[in-house]
C-alpha positions, 0 to 999 in steps of 0.5 A: 328309108323308101324302097327304090321303084324300078323303072326299065325302058326299052328303046331298041335304037342306038340311043336309050334313057331311063330314068328313076325317081326315089327319095332323096336321091333320084338316078338318070341313066342313058346310054349311047355308041358313039364312034368307037365307044360305048359311054353310059351318063349317069346323073343325080338329082338331091330331091330333097330340101337338105345337103347330102353326100353321096359316096363316089366308091361303086359309083360312076362318080368314082370312074371305072373302077368297079362293076357297079353296072353289069351288061347282058347280051342274048341271056349271057353275062359279059365279062366284066375287064375293069379294075377291082379295086379293094377300099378302106373304110370311107373318108370324107374326101370319099363322098361328093357333096350335092345341095338340095335341088343339084345336080351331079352327072358323070359319064363312063365309056363302059366298052373300056371294061365290056367287051361288045363283041357281036351286034344285037340287043343289050341290057346295061344293069346298074347293079351297086347299091347307092350310099350317102348321108346327110350333111349334119350326120357327115359333120358328126361323123367327120368329127368323131373319127376319121372313117364314115362308118354309118352311111345310108344304103339303097338298092338301085334297079335300074336297066337300059336296052341298048340295040349295037349295029356294027360292034366291031369298030368299038374300041376293045377293054386294054389287057393288063397283062399285055402292058405289063409283059413289056416291063421287066419283073426287079426280082423273082422269087422260085418258091417250092411247089407254089410257082413263082412270084415276081415283082416290080417297084417296092422296097426290098422289105416290101417284096420279102414281106409279100413273098412271106405272106405269099408262102403262107397262102401256098400252105394254108389255101389247101387247110381252107378248101379241106375245112369247107363243109356243114360246120359253125365256121362255114355258116358263120361266113358263107351261111346255112349250109347248102352242097351247092353253094358249098361246092362253090365256096370249094371250087373258088379256093382250089382255083385260087390254089391251082392259079398260085401253083401253076403260075408265075404271079406278079405284085405290082407296087410300082403302077400300084402306087401310080393309080391309087394315088389319092384314091383310098385302096389297099390293092386291086386287080382284074378278074382272070388276071395273074397280077395284084396291084398293091397300093400304099396302105399295103405297103406300111411296115407296120401292117401284120404279114400273117392274119391277124383279127386287130387290122388287115394284114397283107395274107388276107389282102392277097387272100381276097386278091386272088380270089377276085383274079382266080376264082371270079369274086366280086366286091359286094360287102366289106368288113366282119359284121357286114360280111357275116350278114351277108352270108346270114341274110343272102348266102348266095351272095356271100360265096362271091364275096371277096371278103368272106373267102379272106374272113373265112380263110384266115380263121381257118388258117389260124 
C-alpha cells in the first residue's frame, strides 16, 4: 500500500481548500465560515478502476462522532467537545460503497464540537486514518463473518488554514451536562468512599449490573495506579518504560479514581439508546463530562459484569469511558492485538488510547 503524500494549502481568507491524492482514494477538504457556523466539506474520490468500501467510523461520512479533525489556534490545540463513540468491530453496513471513478461527499459543522473563541488564523487537520476495502474483499469478509476484520489503512495528513473574524457570532457546542440537568434521575445509588451513581433510563437489572461494575472500579483503579512501573505488564500495554510516559499513565488512572470518588456521576441508558440507534456503539461520552451514555450492546443481560478475556464486559467498558471523560484519552486503536502493537510501535500514542487503559486495568485487577 502506498504512503499518502501530504499537501498543505494556505489561504488566509474565510474560505480555504486543500486536496490530497493517493491511490486509490483521494480526499479533498474545504472549510469555511458561514454566518454562525464553521463547516468543512470532504470529498472522497475513487481514483482506481475497481470498486471500494470506505469505513464511515472515525470519518466525516459518519458525522461528527469522533475527533477525526484537530483544530489549532496560536500554537495550541483547541479542545474537542463532541461525542466519542466506543465502537464494536465494524459490520458491512458500517461501510459506504464507492464505485470506480465515483465521488462521495459529506459536510460537518465542526463548530458543533470546537469552540472558536477568538479571531485569527486556525489550522484544521484531518488526523484519523482512512480505512477501506475492495468490493471482492468485502464479499469474502462478509461471507465468513458478521464483523469485518481485515481492512486497508492509510494515514491521512491534510491541513487547512482558515482566517476567522467575528468569532463571537459563531455558535458554541452544546453542553450535555446542561441538557441533562433538566432530567430527574430514575435512581440514585450512594457508594461508600466512591461518590454516587445516578441513572436515567434502563431496566432495574441494567442499573443493578452497572452499579456492581461501578463498585469494582472504585476498588480497583487504585490497584491499576499502584501497579504502574517498569514491569512486563506495563510494557505490554504502554510500551517500553519511560518515566514521563509512566507519569501520564498514573495521572489518568488517578483522575478516573478521583473523578468517581468526588463526583455524582450519571449513567444514561435513555439518551444513549436514542443516539446509538443504528450505530455500532457500546457506549459514548464527552471529554470533561460526568456522564456515560450506554448503548444496546452494553445492556445485554449476557454481557459479563466483571473483566474477562472472552468478551467486552461492563467493567472494562466503564474504565474505557471514564478514561475519556476524566482522563481525556482518545480512541486510536481497539482490540488486544492492535493495542499491544500500538504500545510496541508508538508508546506515545498508547498512553493516550482508552482501550490500552481498560486492558491494563483488567489484567492488573484479575
